[in-house]
C-alpha positions in Angstrom: -61.5 86.4 79.4 -63.9 83.5 78.2 -62.8 80.0 79.1 -63.8 76.3 78.3 -64.4 73.9 80.9 -63.8 70.1 79.6 -66.0 67.5 81.2 -63.6 64.8 81.3 -65.4 61.8 81.9 -67.7 62.3 78.9 -64.6 63.3 76.8 -64.1 60.4 74.1 -61.0 62.2 72.7 -62.1 62.4 69.0 -60.1 65.7 68.9 -63.0 67.6 67.0 -62.6 70.4 69.0 -59.2 70.8 68.0 -60.1 71.4 64.5 -63.3 73.6 65.2 -61.4 76.0 67.6 -60.4 79.0 65.2 -58.0 80.5 67.7 -56.3 77.1 68.5 -56.1 77.2 72.4 -57.4 73.6 72.6 -54.8 70.9 72.9 -54.5 67.3 74.2 -53.7 67.7 78.1 -51.8 64.4 78.6 -54.6 63.1 81.2 -56.6 59.9 80.4 -60.1 59.8 82.2 -61.6 56.7 83.7 -62.5 55.2 80.2 -58.9 55.2 78.9 -59.4 58.7 76.6 -57.2 61.1 76.3 -58.7 64.6 77.4 -58.4 68.2 76.1 -57.7 71.3 77.5 -57.9 75.0 76.6 -55.1 77.4 77.2 -55.6 81.5 77.6 -57.1 83.2 74.6 -60.4 81.7 74.2 -62.7 84.2 72.6 -65.8 82.5 73.8 -67.1 81.6 70.3 -68.2 78.3 71.5 -67.3 76.4 68.0 -65.6 73.6 69.9 -68.6 73.1 72.3 -71.2 72.9 69.1 -68.9 70.3 67.5 -68.4 68.1 70.4 -70.6 64.8 70.0 -70.6 64.2 73.4 -71.5 67.6 75.0 -68.3 67.2 76.8 -67.3 71.0 76.5 -68.6 74.0 78.5 -68.1 77.7 77.4 -68.3 80.7 79.8 -68.3 84.0 77.9 -66.9 86.8 80.0 -69.4 90.0 79.7 -67.6 93.2 79.1 -69.1 96.0 80.8 -70.6 98.8 78.3 -69.9 102.8 78.5 -71.8 104.0 81.5 -71.1 100.8 83.9 -74.1 98.8 82.3 -73.1 95.5 81.1 
């Protein structure tokens, strides 16, 4: 399963990633960074599309995609 990691010190809580996520797995975390901005978090179900990372004006999002093995055991 793919996953999203937020670089909390870079996040300014703009929430553009919320609207960009086609599966709705991103939400406010309830935590605040040292600048006082509420940071986001991602739940299960990320498809690895990286729409959130493309939308983020502060490059605060990293997307890690899961590599799926194909038939014959080669990735």
